[in-house]
Each structure stands twice: as structure tokens, then as C-alpha cells.
C-alpha positions as CSV (number, residue, x, y, z in Angstrom):
1,F,12.5,1.2,18.1
2,F,9.4,0.4,16.0
3,W,10.0,-1.0,12.6
4,S,8.6,-3.2,9.8
5,E,10.3,-5.9,7.8
6,S,8.6,-4.5,4.7
7,C,10.1,-1.0,5.2
8,P,13.5,-0.5,3.4
9,H,14.3,2.5,5.6
10,C,13.7,0.4,8.7
11,L,16.1,-2.3,7.4
12,A,18.7,0.4,6.8
13,A,18.3,1.8,10.3
14,H,18.4,-1.6,12.0
15,P,22.2,-2.1,12.1
16,F,22.7,1.4,13.5
17,V,20.0,0.9,16.2
18,E,21.5,-2.6,17.2
19,A,24.9,-1.0,17.8
20,L,23.6,1.7,20.1
21,P,23.6,-0.4,23.4
22,T,27.2,-1.3,22.7
23,D,28.3,2.3,22.4
24,Y,26.0,3.4,25.3
25,P,25.9,0.8,28.0
26,W,23.3,2.9,29.9
27,L,20.9,2.6,27.0
28,Q,18.2,-0.1,27.1
29,L,16.9,-1.1,23.6
30,H,13.4,-2.3,23.0
31,D,13.2,-3.7,19.4
32,A,9.5,-3.9,18.2
33,E,8.9,-5.3,14.7
34,L,5.3,-4.6,13.6
35,T,4.6,-6.9,10.7
36,Q,4.6,-10.2,12.7
37,H,3.6,-8.9,16.1
38,P,0.2,-7.2,16.3
39,E,0.9,-6.5,20.0
40,H,3.7,-4.2,19.0
41,V,1.3,-2.3,16.8
42,A,-0.9,-1.6,19.8
43,Q,2.1,-0.6,21.9
44,Y,3.2,1.8,19.2
45,A,-0.2,3.4,19.0
46,E,-0.4,3.7,22.8
47,L,3.0,5.3,23.1
48,A,2.4,7.7,20.2
49,A,-0.9,8.8,21.7
50,A,0.8,9.4,25.0
51,L,3.2,11.7,23.3
52,G,0.5,13.5,21.4
53,Q,1.3,12.0,18.0
54,E,-0.1,9.4,15.6
55,A,1.4,5.9,14.9
56,Q,1.5,6.4,11.1
57,Y,5.1,5.9,10.0
58,V,8.0,3.6,10.5
59,P,10.8,3.5,11.5
60,A,9.9,5.3,14.7
61,F,12.4,6.1,17.6
62,V,10.9,6.8,21.0
63,Y,13.3,8.0,23.7
64,C,13.5,10.7,26.4
65,G,9.9,11.6,26.1
66,T,10.1,12.3,22.4
67,M,9.2,10.4,19.2
68,A,10.9,10.8,15.8
69,T,10.1,9.0,12.5
70,G,12.2,8.5,9.4
71,Y,15.7,7.4,8.7
72,E,18.1,8.6,6.0
73,S,21.6,7.5,7.0
74,T,24.0,7.0,9.9
75,E,25.7,10.2,9.0
76,T,22.6,12.4,9.1
77,T,19.7,10.9,11.1
78,G,21.9,8.5,13.1
79,N,24.2,11.3,14.3
80,Q,21.3,13.5,15.3
81,I,19.8,10.6,17.3
82,R,23.2,10.0,19.0
83,Q,23.5,13.7,19.9
84,N,19.9,13.7,21.3
85,L,20.6,10.6,23.4
86,E,23.9,12.0,24.8
87,T,22.1,15.3,25.6
88,C,19.3,13.5,27.3
89,Y,21.7,11.3,29.3
90,G,23.7,14.3,30.4
91,Q,20.7,16.2,31.7
92,V,19.3,13.1,33.5
93,K,22.7,12.3,35.0
94,A,23.1,15.9,36.3
95,Y,19.6,15.7,37.8
96,V,20.3,12.4,39.5
97,Q,23.6,13.8,40.9
98,G,21.8,16.9,42.1
99,Q,19.3,14.8,43.9
100,S,22.0,12.7,45.5
101,A,23.9,15.8,46.7
102,T,20.7,17.1,48.2
103,A,20.0,13.8,50.0
104,T,23.5,13.8,51.4
105,A,23.1,17.3,52.8
106,V,19.7,16.4,54.4
107,N,21.2,13.3,56.1
108,A,24.1,15.4,57.4
109,A,21.8,17.9,58.9
110,K,19.8,15.3,60.7
111,Q,22.9,13.8,62.1
112,A,24.1,17.2,63.3
113,E,20.8,18.0,65.0
114,T,21.1,14.8,67.2
115,A,24.8,15.5,68.1
116,E,25.6,17.3,71.3
117,D,27.8,19.8,69.5
118,A,25.4,20.4,66.7
119,L,25.8,23.7,64.8
120,P,23.0,25.6,63.1
121,V,22.3,24.3,59.6
122,P,20.6,26.6,57.0
123,A,17.3,25.4,55.7
124,V,17.3,23.2,52.6
125,E,15.1,24.3,49.7
126,P,12.6,21.6,48.6
127,V,13.5,20.0,45.2
128,S,10.8,18.6,42.8
129,L,10.9,14.9,42.5
130,A,10.0,15.1,38.8
131,A,12.9,15.0,36.4
132,P,13.4,18.2,34.5
133,A,12.1,18.4,30.9
134,V,14.7,17.5,28.3
135,N,14.9,19.9,25.4
136,L,16.3,18.0,22.4
137,P,17.1,19.5,19.0
138,A,14.8,18.5,16.1
139,I,15.7,15.8,13.6
140,P,17.6,17.5,10.7
141,A,16.1,18.3,7.3
142,S,16.9,14.8,6.1
143,V,13.6,13.7,7.6
144,D,11.9,17.0,7.9
145,A,8.2,16.9,6.9
146,E,8.4,19.9,4.6
147,E,11.3,18.5,2.6
148,T,10.3,14.9,2.4
149,T,6.6,15.4,1.7
150,I,4.9,15.9,-1.6
151,A,1.2,16.6,-2.4
152,L,-0.7,13.9,-4.3
153,P,-4.3,13.9,-5.6
154,F,-6.7,12.2,-3.2
155,L,-4.0,11.5,-0.6
156,G,-2.6,15.0,0.2
157,G,0.9,15.1,1.7
158,V,2.9,11.8,1.3
159,A,6.3,11.3,2.7
160,V,9.0,10.6,0.0
161,E,10.2,7.6,1.9
162,Q,6.7,6.1,1.4
163,L,6.4,7.1,-2.2
164,S,6.6,3.5,-3.2
165,L,3.0,3.0,-2.1
166,P,1.5,5.6,-4.5
167,V,3.8,4.3,-7.3
168,M,2.7,0.7,-6.7
169,T,-0.9,1.9,-6.7
170,V,-0.5,3.5,-10.1
171,V,1.4,0.6,-11.6
172,L,-0.9,-2.2,-10.4
173,A,-4.1,-0.2,-11.0
174,G,-3.0,0.7,-14.5
175,L,-2.2,-2.9,-15.4
176,D,-5.4,-4.2,-13.7
177,G,-7.4,-1.6,-15.7
178,F,-6.5,-3.5,-19.0
179,N,-8.8,-6.3,-18.0
180,P,-9.8,-8.5,-21.0
181,C,-13.1,-9.5,-19.4
182,A,-14.2,-5.9,-18.8
183,F,-13.1,-4.9,-22.3
184,F,-15.1,-7.8,-23.8
185,V,-18.4,-6.9,-22.1
186,L,-18.0,-3.1,-22.6
187,M,-17.0,-3.2,-26.2
188,F,-19.8,-5.7,-27.1
189,L,-22.3,-3.5,-25.3
190,L,-21.1,-0.3,-27.1
191,S,-21.1,-2.1,-30.4
192,L,-24.8,-2.8,-30.0
193,M,-25.3,0.9,-29.2
194,V,-23.5,1.8,-32.5
195,H,-26.1,-0.2,-34.4
196,A,-28.8,1.7,-32.5
197,G,-27.2,4.9,-33.9
198,R,-27.8,7.0,-30.7
199,R,-24.6,8.6,-29.3
200,S,-26.4,10.0,-26.2
201,R,-27.5,6.5,-25.2
202,M,-24.0,5.2,-25.9
203,I,-22.5,7.8,-23.5
204,L,-25.1,7.2,-20.8
205,I,-24.9,3.4,-20.9
206,G,-21.1,3.4,-21.1
207,G,-20.7,5.9,-18.3
208,I,-23.1,4.0,-16.0
209,F,-21.4,0.7,-16.8
210,V,-17.9,2.1,-16.0
211,L,-19.1,3.8,-12.8
212,C,-20.8,0.7,-11.6
213,S,-17.7,-1.4,-12.4
214,G,-15.5,0.9,-10.4
215,L,-17.9,0.9,-7.4
216,L,-18.2,-2.9,-7.3
217,Y,-14.5,-3.3,-7.7
218,F,-13.9,-0.9,-4.8
219,L,-16.3,-3.0,-2.6
220,F,-14.5,-6.2,-3.7
221,M,-11.1,-4.7,-2.7
222,A,-12.4,-3.3,0.5
223,A,-13.5,-6.9,1.4
224,W,-9.9,-8.2,0.8
225,L,-8.5,-5.2,2.8
226,N,-10.7,-5.9,5.8
227,L,-10.0,-9.6,5.7
228,F,-6.2,-9.0,5.9
229,L,-6.7,-6.4,8.6
230,V,-8.7,-8.9,10.7
231,I,-6.3,-11.7,10.1
232,G,-3.3,-9.5,11.0
233,A,0.1,-8.7,9.7
234,L,1.5,-12.2,10.1
235,R,4.2,-13.4,7.8
236,W,2.5,-16.6,6.8
237,I,-0.5,-14.6,5.5
238,T,1.8,-12.7,3.2
239,V,3.3,-16.0,2.0
240,V,-0.1,-17.5,1.3
241,A,-1.2,-14.4,-0.7
242,G,2.0,-14.6,-2.7
243,I,1.4,-18.3,-3.5
244,V,-2.1,-17.7,-4.6
245,A,-0.9,-14.8,-6.8
246,I,1.7,-17.0,-8.4
247,G,-1.0,-19.7,-9.2
248,L,-3.2,-17.1,-10.8
249,A,-0.2,-15.7,-12.7
250,F,0.5,-19.2,-14.2
251,I,-3.1,-19.5,-15.3
252,N,-2.9,-16.2,-17.2
253,I,0.4,-17.0,-18.8
254,K,-1.0,-20.4,-19.8
255,D,-3.9,-18.6,-21.4
256,Y,-1.5,-16.8,-23.7
257,M,0.2,-20.0,-24.9
258,W,-2.9,-22.3,-24.8
259,F,-5.9,-20.0,-24.9
260,R,-8.9,-21.4,-23.0
261,A,-7.3,-24.8,-22.7
262,G,-8.0,-26.3,-19.3
263,L,-8.5,-23.9,-16.4
264,S,-8.9,-20.3,-17.5
265,L,-9.6,-17.0,-15.9
266,S,-12.0,-15.7,-18.6
267,I,-15.7,-15.3,-18.9
268,P,-17.0,-18.8,-19.5
269,D,-18.8,-19.5,-22.8
270,R,-21.9,-20.7,-21.0
271,A,-22.3,-17.3,-19.4
272,K,-22.0,-15.3,-22.6
273,P,-25.5,-15.9,-24.0
274,K,-27.1,-14.4,-20.9
275,L,-24.9,-11.4,-21.1
276,Y,-25.7,-11.0,-24.8
277,Q,-29.4,-11.3,-24.1
278,R,-29.3,-8.6,-21.4
279,A,-27.2,-6.3,-23.6
280,R,-29.7,-6.6,-26.5
281,G,-32.5,-6.0,-24.1
282,L,-31.2,-2.5,-23.5
283,L,-31.9,-1.7,-27.2
284,Q,-35.6,-2.1,-26.6
285,A,-35.7,0.1,-23.5
286,E,-37.6,3.3,-24.3
287,R,-37.5,5.0,-20.9
288,T,-34.3,6.4,-19.4
289,G,-35.1,4.9,-16.0
290,A,-35.5,1.4,-17.5
291,L,-32.3,1.9,-19.5
292,I,-30.3,2.8,-16.3
293,V,-31.7,-0.1,-14.3
294,G,-30.9,-2.5,-17.2
295,T,-27.4,-1.2,-17.5
296,L,-26.8,-1.5,-13.7
297,L,-28.1,-5.1,-13.8
298,L,-25.8,-5.9,-16.7
299,A,-22.8,-4.3,-15.0
300,V,-23.4,-6.4,-11.9
301,A,-23.7,-9.6,-13.9
302,A,-20.6,-8.8,-16.0
303,N,-18.5,-7.8,-13.0
304,S,-19.3,-11.0,-11.2
305,Y,-17.4,-12.7,-14.0
306,E,-14.7,-10.0,-14.3
307,L,-13.6,-10.7,-10.7
308,L,-12.5,-14.1,-11.9
309,C,-10.1,-12.5,-14.3
310,T,-8.4,-10.1,-12.0
311,T,-8.4,-11.6,-8.5
312,G,-4.6,-11.6,-8.5
313,F,-3.9,-7.8,-8.5
314,P,-6.5,-6.9,-5.8
315,L,-5.1,-9.7,-3.6
316,I,-1.5,-8.5,-4.0
317,Y,-2.3,-4.8,-3.6
318,T,-4.5,-5.1,-0.6
319,R,-2.0,-7.3,1.2
320,F,0.8,-4.9,0.3
321,L,-1.4,-2.1,1.6
322,T,-2.0,-3.7,5.0
323,L,1.7,-4.1,5.5
324,A,1.9,-0.4,5.9
325,A,0.9,1.2,9.2
326,L,-1.7,3.6,8.0
327,P,-5.0,5.1,9.4
328,M,-8.1,3.4,8.2
329,T,-9.2,6.5,6.3
330,T,-5.9,6.4,4.3
331,Y,-6.4,2.8,3.4
332,Y,-9.7,3.7,1.7
333,L,-8.3,6.7,0.0
334,Y,-5.7,4.4,-1.6
335,L,-8.4,2.1,-2.7
336,A,-10.3,5.0,-4.2
337,L,-7.1,6.1,-6.0
338,Y,-6.6,2.5,-7.3
339,N,-10.2,2.3,-8.6
340,A,-10.0,5.8,-10.2
341,I,-7.0,4.6,-12.2
342,Y,-8.6,1.2,-12.8
343,V,-11.6,2.7,-14.7
344,I,-9.5,5.0,-16.9
345,P,-9.0,2.5,-19.8
346,L,-12.8,1.8,-19.7
347,L,-13.6,5.5,-19.9
348,L,-11.2,5.9,-22.8
349,I,-13.1,3.1,-24.7
350,V,-16.4,4.9,-24.1
351,T,-14.9,8.1,-25.3
352,F,-13.5,6.5,-28.4
353,F,-16.8,4.9,-29.3
354,A,-18.8,8.1,-28.6
355,I,-16.5,10.2,-30.8
356,H,-16.0,7.9,-33.7
357,V,-19.3,6.0,-33.4
358,G,-17.5,2.9,-34.7
359,S,-17.7,-0.7,-33.9
360,R,-14.7,-2.4,-32.5
361,K,-14.2,-5.7,-30.7
362,L,-11.4,-7.0,-28.6
363,S,-9.5,-9.6,-30.7
364,T,-8.3,-12.9,-29.3
365,S,-4.8,-11.9,-30.0
366,E,-5.2,-8.7,-28.0
367,G,-6.8,-10.6,-25.1
368,R,-4.0,-13.1,-25.0
369,T,-1.4,-10.3,-24.9
370,L,-3.1,-8.6,-22.0
371,K,-3.2,-11.9,-20.1
372,L,0.5,-12.4,-20.7
373,L,1.4,-9.0,-19.4
374,S,-0.8,-9.2,-16.3
375,G,0.4,-12.8,-15.7
376,L,4.1,-11.8,-15.8
377,M,3.6,-8.9,-13.5
378,M,1.5,-10.9,-11.1
379,L,4.1,-13.7,-11.1
380,M,7.0,-11.4,-10.2
381,L,4.9,-9.7,-7.5
382,G,3.8,-13.0,-6.1
383,I,7.4,-14.2,-5.9
384,L,8.5,-11.1,-4.0
385,L,5.6,-11.5,-1.6
386,V,6.9,-15.0,-0.8
387,I,10.6,-14.4,-0.5
388,A,11.2,-10.7,0.1
389,P,8.1,-8.6,0.7
390,E,10.2,-5.7,2.0
391,L,11.4,-5.1,-1.6
392,L,7.9,-4.1,-2.6
393,G,8.5,-0.9,-0.6
394,Q,11.0,0.4,-3.0
395,V,10.0,2.6,-5.9
396,R,12.7,1.3,-8.3
397,I,11.4,-2.2,-7.7
398,A,7.9,-1.4,-8.8
399,V,9.2,0.4,-11.9
400,A,11.7,-2.4,-12.7
401,L,8.9,-5.0,-12.5
402,L,6.7,-3.1,-14.9
403,V,9.5,-2.6,-17.4
404,A,10.5,-6.2,-17.2
405,A,7.0,-7.4,-17.8
406,L,6.6,-5.1,-20.8
407,L,9.9,-6.2,-22.3
408,I,9.2,-9.9,-21.9
409,T,5.6,-9.5,-23.3
410,T,6.9,-7.5,-26.3
411,V,9.6,-10.1,-27.1
412,A,7.1,-13.0,-26.7
413,V,4.5,-11.3,-28.9
414,Y,7.1,-10.5,-31.6
415,F,8.3,-14.1,-31.9
416,D,4.8,-15.5,-31.7
417,S,3.7,-13.3,-34.5
418,R,6.8,-14.1,-36.5
419,R,6.1,-17.9,-36.0
420,R,2.5,-17.6,-37.1
421,T,3.5,-15.6,-40.2
422,E,6.1,-18.3,-41.2
423,S,3.7,-21.1,-40.6
424,R,1.1,-19.5,-42.9
425,A,3.8,-19.0,-45.6
């Protein structure tokens, strides 16, 4: 029985599996948890390969030369597994009894040959020493691939029981995309393009900036992903990631209440003059090649500061991703999906400026609100990573965290705005 402590279906199946040896004394149970035991991951992959399958999903049940994945309930999946085990045991028992009867007949024949009054004994047909193949019925529709798999962009077919991973990807990437640091640099850059009065340049520069931002962010997250894969799926690594996320969350929440007071995850004031200088330099670029190179250099410089603003979400997401037993290609497809969603808000800004050709800056109030929202979400995710990472595998948890963060932010902004209005009066 291969399972993961971060998998809700595994946790649901565990009591059923633990009770099997009590009901079937002839059954030997091997309980292999993957999250804290890398050696079990290797064993799972080896067994799956021997059976002609891939070690992609948990929970996985390996018995009688077969492997089945997925678990719905004791009444459906559980009953089918019981029937399969009983069928397998019955066939093996019949085979063993047949072998025993054959051995008895052979021994009797040998004894008769040596006896003085031995009678002719008919020849005994040879019996294969290999146990017969056990044909077991398939797991019912409750875990059938056609009924529990849906098609998603970039990822193809995804099992419903693993739908929490795409949902968490959309939620975290969507929140991460509303990055005050990225907004600040991009809106300032496009504001300069407005004064230049050239819409084509605005689209070119904005598009290159967004594309470069997405690519650099993908590389940044890939580094986190590979770090966690090298370190392994140990529980204490998840706890450390959660603690770091909680610390970053408190800094963001602090920035809402006391903006830029003390430690802050924002672009430092000392770095802004250089960014301004590089942005203004683009206005003097006459050739398209020079314009593209200048935009790329600005994007790299700006994104080096942006990473300070958003370390929390990539940290949480990549750790959550490595807790799932997935092929390496699938890991990178999820990172690609995350970054595609991450750049959507930036693309919307470029589109808005190109259509309306208007100047717009991110206000301090808007920046504080975005920091509060991301800080609250990061805080709740960090707490779950520390105390109950398995809950992150549930779709309703991801949605509930987002709704809670939005509600708390809305209430906080309302009362803060009301307080400021009363103080001015």
C-alpha cells in the first residue's frame, strides 16, 4: 500500500487498509508512506515498472501481480479490493492444494515401486511449477480513468481526485500575478511610452517586458522545484518552508499597516533611480534592436527586485508541487501553467495602456491592499504547511482560503478607509 500524508484519498483509505490483515490473517500488509521515506518512492517506481505501469498516483494498491490506484470509499473501491483479494487467495489456495495432491500421488507411486507386491501405477502428467495467472476484475467506475479524468489546457487529462493541484495553481498564480513590484515598474515604463506618443512602441516594450518577466519567474521557480526535489520529501523541509512563508506573510501584512516601516518586501528607494534612468533611456532608442535589448536589460533588473516581493508564493507552490508523485515533465508543465497565469495581469495592463493611451500609476493605497491580500493568503498557506500539509490537497480548502483572504482584506480596507475619512473630517 503506497500512500502520501498529503493525499486526502490516501488518508481516507488508510483505516480500510489497516483492517485488512485482521479480516484476512493470510494477508501480509506492507505500508509504504512516500512523503517522509524516499526509499519507498524508489520501491514504488520499481514495482510499477515491473508491472508495466508508471508510479504517478497515490494511493496505490499492489497485490496478486496487479496494481490499482485511487480510492473512493469502503463501499465501492474497498469492496472491490476485498473481492479481488478473496478471488486471488482462492485461486492460489486451489493451486497449492493441487500441487500437494500431486506430490502425494508421486510419493505413493515411488513407495509402491519398491514394495514386493507393487501394482502398476499410471504415469503422472508433469505440472508447471509456476502459479497460474490470476484474472481479477477491474476496479469499478468509481476510480475508472474515463470517469475521473478531465482535460485541462497544458496538462491534458487530470484525475478528479488530483484536481486540487490545478485549482491551487490557478489560485496562487492569480494572486501572485497581482505583484505590486511588477505593477510599479511596468506602469512607470508604459507611462513614459505614453509621453512618447507611440502606441506600437508601447505594445512592443510592454510585450517584451511581460515575456521576459514570465521567463525569469519560471527559471526562479524551477530552481526552487529542483532544490526541493534534491532535498527530498522530508516532513521537516515542509515545516521550514511553511515557517519561511509565515515570516514573509507577516512582513506583507505589516506593510499594509505600516507601509515601508522597517523591513519591507518592496523595491528599495535606492534602486528606483537606476530603474528610472534605464526606462528613460528607452525613449532615446531609435533602432528596434536597441529598443529590444534595452527592454530586456530593464526587465532583468526589475525582476531581480520583484523576486523580493513574491518569494512566498513560489516557495509554497513548489513545495506543494513536490509533495505530489509526478513525472518530471508534469512538474514543468505545472510551472508553465503557473507562469502563464502569473503574467495575465501584466498583459491586461499593457492592453489597457495600448487601447486607451493613458497614463496610470499604481497608488500607495492600491499597493498596500495587494500586499495585505497576498500576505493573508500566504499566512494561511504557511500555517497549513506547518500543521496539516495534507489539507492543501483538497479543492475546497484552496477555494476557502482565497475567499477568506478576500473577505478579510475587504473588511480591513473598508474600516481603514472609513477611519481615514473621519480623521480628515
